[in-house]
N, C-alpha and C positions, 0 to 999 in steps of 0.2 A: 445429659445428666444421668448418672447411674440410678437405677431404681432402688438401690440399697442405701442411698443416702437420704437423710431427712430433707424435706422441702425447706428451703430458706425463703420464705415468702414475707413480703411486707404486708401488714394487715391494715389496709386503709380503712379509715372510719367510713361509716355509711354516709351517703350524700346528705347534705343538710336538709334536703326535701323529705328525706325519710322521716325526719322528726318534726319539721317545722312547716310543712306545706299547708297546714291548716291555720288560718288566721285567728280562729276562735277556739277557746278551750272548752267548748261544749259540743255534745254530739248533735249531728244533724243528719237528716235522712238522705241528703244529696251527695254524700261522700262515702266511698267504700271503707275508709279508715284503715286500720291495721289488722291483718289476719294473724291470729294466734293459733298455730297449727300443732296440735299434740300428736307426736309420733309414737307409735307402739307396734308391737307384734300383732295384736288383735287376737280374736278367737271367734269361732262360729257361734252365732247367736241362736241357731236352731240346728237340729240334728241333720237335716239335709245338706247343710253347709260344711259338714265335717270333712268330706272327701276333698272338696276343692281347697279347703284350708290346708289340709295335709299335703296336697299336691304342690301348692305354692311353697310351703315350708321346706319340703325335701328337695325342691328345685333350687333353693337358694344356697349356693356354695359359700356365701359369706357366713351363714348361720351353721349349716351342717356340711362341711366339706367332704364330698364323696369322690373327689378326683375326676379324672377324665371321663368316667362312666356315669357322671351325675345325671345326665339327661335320660339315662336308661334305668339306673338304680333308683332314682328319686320317685318316679311313678310307680315302680314295683313295690317299694317300701310303703308308699302312701296307700296303695290299694290293699296291701296285706294288713296294715294297721287300722284301716278305717273301721271295721266291725268292732274291734276292741275299744277304740277311742269313742265311737258312737255310744257304746254301752256306758262308758265313763261319764260322758256328758249327760246321758239319761239319768244317771244316779245323782247328778248335782242340779237337776231341775230342767234338763232339756236344752241346755246351751250355756255359753259363757256370759257372765254379766259384765265383761270388760268394756263393751261398747256403751252400755248404760252408764257405768261409772265414768268413763272417759268423757262422754258428752256432758255429763253433769259437771265434772271438774272444769272442763273448758268453758262452759257457759257461765258458771259462777265466778271463775277467775276473771273472765272478761268484764263482768259487771263491776267487780272491785277495781279493775284497771281503769275503767272509764272514770272512776272517781279519783284514783290516786295518781293517774298520769293522763290527764285530759288532753294534753297537747297531741297525743297520737290516737285519740278516740275518734270515732267509735271503734272498739276492739271486737272483731268478729271471730267467734269460735269455730274452729274446724278440727276434725279428727281424721288422721291419716294412718290406716293400718297397713302393715306390710303383707299380711296373708289372708285377711278377711275383710268383709265390708264394714265400714267404707274404705275401699282400697285407696292407696296413695294416688293412683292415676285418676280415679273418679273424683277425689277431693281436689286434685290439681285443676282438672277441667272445670269443676264447679267454681273454684276461685276465679278462674278466667271469666266465666260467665257472669260472676258477681262484680267484675271490674276491679278486682284487687290489684293494687300496685305495690303494696308494702306488706311483707310477710315475715313472721318470726317462726322458724322451725324449732319447736320446743320438744326435745326428747323427753319421753316419760320413762326412760331408763336412767335413773339418777347417776349410775356409774357407767362410764363410756366403755363400749367394746366395739371393735370392728364388726363383730357378728350381729350386733343389735342396732345401736345408733348408726354405726358405719353403714350397715346394709340399708337402713331407711334413707340415709343421706345419698347413698349411691343411686337409689331409686329416684329420689327427688332430682338429683343432677341429671339423670337420664331423661326424665320427663321435661325438665327445663330445656334441655338440648333439643328434644323432639318437638315440643309444643310452644316454646317461648324462646326461640333462638335470639330474638332481638332484645331479650331481657326486660320486658315490660314489668314483670314482677321483680322487685328488689328484695333479696333474701338476706336475713341474718340468722344466726344459729345459737340456741342455748344447747350446747352439746354435752354438758355434764354439770352435776350439782351435788356431789356425794356428801359434802359436809356442810351444806347450807343450814344455818341455825334453825330455820323453820322446819325443815325435814327432820333434823336430829331431835328437835323438841317433841314432835308428834310421835316419832318412834319411841322415845324414852317414856313418854306419858302412857302409851299403849302397853309397854312392858310393865310399868309400875302398876297400872290398873289391873292387869292380869295377875301380877304377883300377890295382890290383895286376896285372891281366891285361895291361896295356900295358907295353912295354919301359921300363925306368927312364929311358932317354934322352929319351923323348917324354912321359912321364907327366904332367909339369906343364904340357904344352902341349895336352893333351886339352881340347876345348871341351865344357863341361857344358851340356846343353840340358834345362832343366827344363820339362817338358811338362804342361800342364793342359787340362782340357776347356774349350773356348771358350764364349763367350756371344754371342747376337745383340747387335749394337750398340744396338738399341732398348732392351734391358735395361740395358746399360752406361750409356747416356745418361740413363736414368731415375735413375741414382745408386746402382746396385747396388754393395755393398762388396766383391764377390768379387775383382775384379782387384787391389785394394789388399791384400787379405788373402793372396792367393796370393803376391804379391810379398813380403809380410812373411815368409812361410814360406821363400821362396827366400833372402832376405837372412839369416835366422837360420841356415839350413843352411850358407850360404857363410861366415858368421862362425865357425861351428863348425869348418869346414874350413880356416879361416885364409886364405881368398881366394887359394888357391894356383893355381887354374886360371881361365882366362877362362870366362865363362858368359853365357847368355841365357835369358830366359823366353819360351817359345813356346806356341802354342795349337793344339789338335787337335779333331777330330770335328765340324767344321762341317757343317751340313745345310741344303740349299736355297740359293736364289740371293740371299737377302737378306744384307746386310753382317754379318759376324761379327768378333769381336775377333781380331787377328793380332799378330805374324806367324804364319803357319801352320807347324806342325811339319814337315809333309811338304815344303813348299816351302823351308823353312830348310835342312833336310838336303840337299835337292837342290842348292841354290845353294852351300852350303859345299863339297860334294864337287866341284862344277864349278870352284870356286876353288882346289882342291887341298888343302883342309882335310878329310882323311879320318879323322881321329881324333876321333870324336864320341861322347859318352856321354849317352844319353837317360835322364832321371829322371822317372818319373810322379809328380809332386809333389802332385797333388790326389786321388789314389786310395788307398784303404786295403787294396785287394786286387786280384788279377788279375781281369780280365774281358775282353770283346772289344776294348776300347780299348787294352789292353796286349798281349794275346796275338795279336790279329790286326792291328790298325791299326799298332801300333809294331813288333812283331816280324816280321810277314810283309809288310805293305804298304810299310813304310818301310825297316826295317833289312835284311831279306833281299833286297829288290829293288835296294838300292844295290850289292850284290856286294862291298862293302868290308869287310874283316876288322876294320878299326878302328872301325866303327860298331857300338856295343853298347848294351845297356840295363841299368841297375841293377835289382836284384831288387825286386819289390814287397814290401809290408809283410806281407801274408798272415798266417801263423801264427807269425811271429818272436816268441819269448818276451819279448824286451825291449819289443816293441810291445804285446803283450797286457798286460804289466805297466804300460805307460804308460796304456792304456785304463782299467785298474783305478784307477790313481792319479788320473786326471782325474775319474772318478766319485766317488772318495773325497773329493777336494777339493771337489767340488760338494756332496756331502751334508754336509760339515762347514761349508760356507759359508752354508747355510740361506737362500739366495735362489733365487727361482724361475727366473731366467735371468740372462744377462749384461746389463750396462748398455746395450750396443749393441742388444739385442733389441727394446727398445721404440721405438727410433728408426726411423721409416719412411724409405724413400728419398724424397729431396726432390720428385721428380716423380711419386710414386705417387698413383694415383687409385682404388685398389682398396678397396672397402668390405669385402670379405672379408679382406684383409690387416689392415685396421684392427681388425676384430672379433676376428680370430685373436690379434693381439698383446694386445688387452685381456684375452682369456681366459687366455692363458699368463702374463700379468703379475699377474692378480688371482685366478685360479682360478675365476672366475665368468663365466657367459655374459652378454654385454651384454643389457640389457632391451630 
């Protein structure tokens, strides 16, 4: 089969035992239940972890493609950037809060799931980060020690990209092949949820709450800048669905808000000299302020919690440096009870749907030539390793 053709995979439902192996709809201590595994990039919780975090990040060709010299350039870039990034983490309190928020979200969502979907209870929360503790490998091995047999990989990137969710799933597939060749853990995947009503509702409420801080006379004139992490154009031109899915989230939120404000979708966190998706968030704010548009509300639309991209890049590098009181940021999702409830609802809907992944999951990017991607998609579509 050509690597340039989309996979045509049947998507068998999960085995009945995935959902009905428990005879009672109450939690008991003698069964491992269902693992709910939140996938994310992660971030260093302390300053000494920054270098190892950057080393893993720049070694990942799915996230930052550096070509055939990746294994040489990655460590060099990580080493050079470490002092600067350490200083940035120092300014936001000495580390990233993403682990704390992720563990809270996972734990609280599982408590709700135990009540709303008792047939798969108890639901055991796990967090699996790609570049920082708890690393995906450490979480995988802990799940094995805990005797887990059923697991849902739940991406915390609402909008799918091969660089983010795809990278995390590639790592999970690699670990399953290495440590669980016999398939004792049965996986299913929540691979995207860009327009889920619960997600959209929380975003819209956070925007509305922040708009109340503006004088009523200018409130409807505030420009909403939805900011998402950018992608290299080499990834975009491969056919990655991320820009479209981010735009879908923005449109859904604006629909919920009644399109009362002008808005734009902008992109942040570009790294290196190669072309990245724009317009850049920082440049957009700078140019609007120059033009006299100083009432701007930034909304981090692709993040589920605060981390360096919100607390440093948006709050300090962009908003604080403008010196304009009208440039503000909507609150991140973090531990918002409505958002945690939405996570539980997404997981419940997935468990009731009895399919391993979304229909989009099996469709490869049109220009994809990655054998790893092909095999990973086969594994999560069928639950079996390709022969």
